[in-house]
C-alpha positions in Angstrom: 0.0 0.0 0.0 2.8 2.4 0.9 4.7 1.8 -2.3 1.5 2.3 -4.3 0.9 5.6 -2.5 4.4 6.8 -3.2 4.0 5.9 -6.9 0.7 7.8 -7.2 2.2 10.8 -5.4 5.2 10.8 -7.8 2.8 10.8 -10.7 0.9 13.6 -9.2 4.1 15.6 -8.8 4.9 15.1 -12.5 1.4 16.5 -13.4 2.0 19.4 -11.1 5.3 20.2 -12.8 3.5 19.9 -16.2 0.9 22.4 -15.0 3.6 24.8 -13.8 5.4 24.6 -17.2 2.1 25.4 -18.9 1.6 28.4 -16.7 5.1 29.7 -17.5 4.3 29.2 -21.2 0.9 31.1 -21.0 2.6 34.0 -19.2 5.2 34.2 -22.0 2.7 33.9 -24.8 0.4 36.6 -23.2 3.3 39.1 -22.9 4.7 38.3 -26.3 1.3 38.9 -27.8 1.3 42.3 -26.2 4.8 43.3 -27.1 4.4 42.2 -30.7 0.7 43.3 -30.8 -0.1 39.9 -32.2 -3.8 39.6 -31.8 -3.9 36.0 -33.0 -1.3 35.0 -30.4 -3.4 36.8 -27.8 -6.3 34.5 -28.7 -4.1 31.5 -28.2 -3.8 32.4 -24.6 -7.4 31.4 -24.1 -6.7 27.9 -25.5 -3.7 27.5 -23.3 -5.7 28.5 -20.2 -8.4 25.9 -21.1 -5.6 23.3 -21.0 -4.5 24.6 -17.6 -8.0 24.4 -16.3 -8.3 20.8 -17.5 -5.1 19.6 -15.8 -6.1 21.4 -12.6 -9.3 19.3 -12.5 -7.3 16.1 -13.2 -4.9 16.8 -10.3 -7.8 17.8 -8.0 -9.6 14.5 -8.7 -6.4 12.5 -8.1 -5.8 14.2 -4.8 -9.3 13.4 -3.7 -8.8 9.8 -4.7 -5.6 9.6 -2.8 -7.2 11.0 0.4 -10.2 8.7 0.1 -8.5 5.4 -0.9 -5.1 5.7 0.8 -6.1 7.7 3.9 -2.7 9.5 4.2 -1.6 10.7 7.6 0.5 13.6 9.0 3.1 14.9 6.5 1.6 13.0 3.5 -1.7 14.7 4.1 0.0 18.1 4.3 1.6 17.4 0.9 -1.7 16.5 -0.7 -3.4 19.5 0.8 -0.6 21.7 -0.3 -0.9 20.4 -3.9 -4.5 21.3 -3.9 -3.7 24.8 -2.9 -0.8 25.1 -5.3 -3.0 24.2 -8.3 -5.4 26.9 -7.3 -2.5 29.4 -7.3 -1.4 28.1 -10.7 -4.9 28.3 -12.2 -5.3 31.9 -11.1 -1.9 32.7 -12.7 -3.4 31.4 -15.9 -6.5 33.6 -15.4 -4.2 36.7 -15.1 -2.5 35.7 -18.3 -6.0 35.7 -19.9 -6.5 39.2 -18.5 -3.3 40.3 -20.2 -4.5 38.9 -23.5 -7.9 40.7 -23.1 -6.1 44.0 -22.6 -3.8 43.2 -25.6 -6.9 42.7 -27.8 -8.4 45.9 -26.5 -5.2 47.9 -27.3 -5.1 46.2 -30.7 -2.6 47.9 -33.1 -2.7 51.3 -31.4 0.9 52.6 -31.0 2.2 52.2 -27.4 2.3 55.4 -25.3 5.8 54.3 -24.1 8.3 51.5 -25.0 7.5 48.3 -23.3 10.6 47.6 -21.3 9.6 46.9 -17.7 6.6 44.7 -18.5 8.6 42.0 -20.3 11.1 42.2 -17.4 8.2 41.6 -14.9 7.0 38.7 -17.0 10.4 37.0 -17.0 10.8 37.4 -13.3 7.3 36.0 -12.7 8.1 33.0 -14.9 11.3 32.4 -12.9 9.4 32.6 -9.7 6.9 30.0 -10.8 9.7 27.6 -11.7 11.7 28.3 -8.5 8.7 27.9 -6.2 7.8 24.5 -7.8 11.4 23.4 -7.6 11.3 24.3 -3.9 8.2 22.2 -3.6 9.7 19.2 -5.2 12.8 19.4 -3.1 11.0 20.6 0.1 13.7 23.4 0.0 12.9 26.1 2.5 15.8 28.3 1.5 14.8 28.2 -2.2 11.2 28.9 -1.2 12.3 32.0 0.7 14.3 33.2 -2.3 11.0 33.6 -4.1 10.1 36.5 -1.8 13.2 38.4 -2.9 12.1 38.0 -6.5 8.7 39.2 -5.6 10.2 42.4 -4.2 11.9 43.0 -7.5 8.6 42.5 -9.3 6.9 45.0 -6.9 9.6 47.6 -7.6 9.1 47.2 -11.4 5.3 47.6 -11.0 5.8 50.8 -8.9 8.0 52.1 -11.6 5.5 51.3 -14.4 2.7 52.8 -12.3 4.5 56.1 -11.6 5.7 56.6 -15.1 2.3 56.0 -16.7 0.4 58.2 -14.1 2.8 61.0 -14.9 2.3 60.5 -18.6 -1.5 60.6 -18.1 -1.2 63.9 -16.3 0.8 65.4 -19.2 -1.3 63.8 -22.0 -5.0 63.3 -21.4 -5.5 61.5 -24.7 -3.5 58.5 -23.5 -5.5 57.8 -20.4 -7.2 54.6 -21.7 -4.1 52.8 -22.9 -2.0 53.9 -20.0 -4.6 52.6 -17.6 -4.6 49.3 -19.5 -0.9 49.0 -19.3 -1.1 49.6 -15.5 -3.6 46.8 -15.3 -1.1 44.5 -17.1 1.6 45.4 -14.6 -0.9 44.6 -11.8 -1.8 41.2 -13.4 1.9 40.3 -13.5 2.4 41.5 -9.9 -0.5 39.3 -8.8 1.1 36.3 -10.7 4.3 36.9 -8.6 2.2 37.0 -5.4 0.7 33.6 -6.3 4.2 32.2 -6.8 5.1 33.6 -3.4 2.1 31.7 -2.0 3.5 28.5 -3.3 6.8 29.3 -1.5 4.9 29.7 1.7 3.2 26.3 1.2 6.6 24.7 0.9 7.6 26.1 4.3 4.3 24.7 5.7 5.1 21.2 4.4 8.6 21.4 5.9 7.8 22.9 9.2 4.0 22.6 9.7 3.9 26.3 10.3 2.0 28.9 8.2 4.3 31.8 7.6 4.4 34.9 5.3 7.7 35.1 3.5 7.0 38.6 2.1 
């Protein structure tokens, strides 16, 4: 029974990593569609998010089956409970990528009010945070999980920079208010993705210590 449980848990972890890779991809595609103003690519984000939703449901069902059939105790139960929370964070990241795609479609081919430099930087950091937080989960690495908080601070700083620059531009040029506001929203969506990655880091610490902590 124990060997079967470990095998099923390993398979679950593989699916979780697959979901994480899909989330990294959907973030990349969403921001690429924005920077290239590729509306067809933006529509692809919706399809990718549907796939993320499907794998979330698969993982959720498998977690429930493990709980019902294997009756895990103590740390094993914490791991399964954490997986259920992680997939929720990952699914919400996918939703934020969809929000970015929606804004991209709304902006369309309208010239940008400012060069997009910091938004792609935020996206890369967010993708790194997703990978790092899932690596920390797989290794139960508290130190790596804590590093995610440092990355989150960098994302927050970029968001503040974007917000301040665009607000100042709106004050100077009233005709750019709509697009500038939309770009601020995109920065906010990326900032929220980073927050969800930080949540995963906190869940890793919970598995390792049994304590709920805020690492940022």
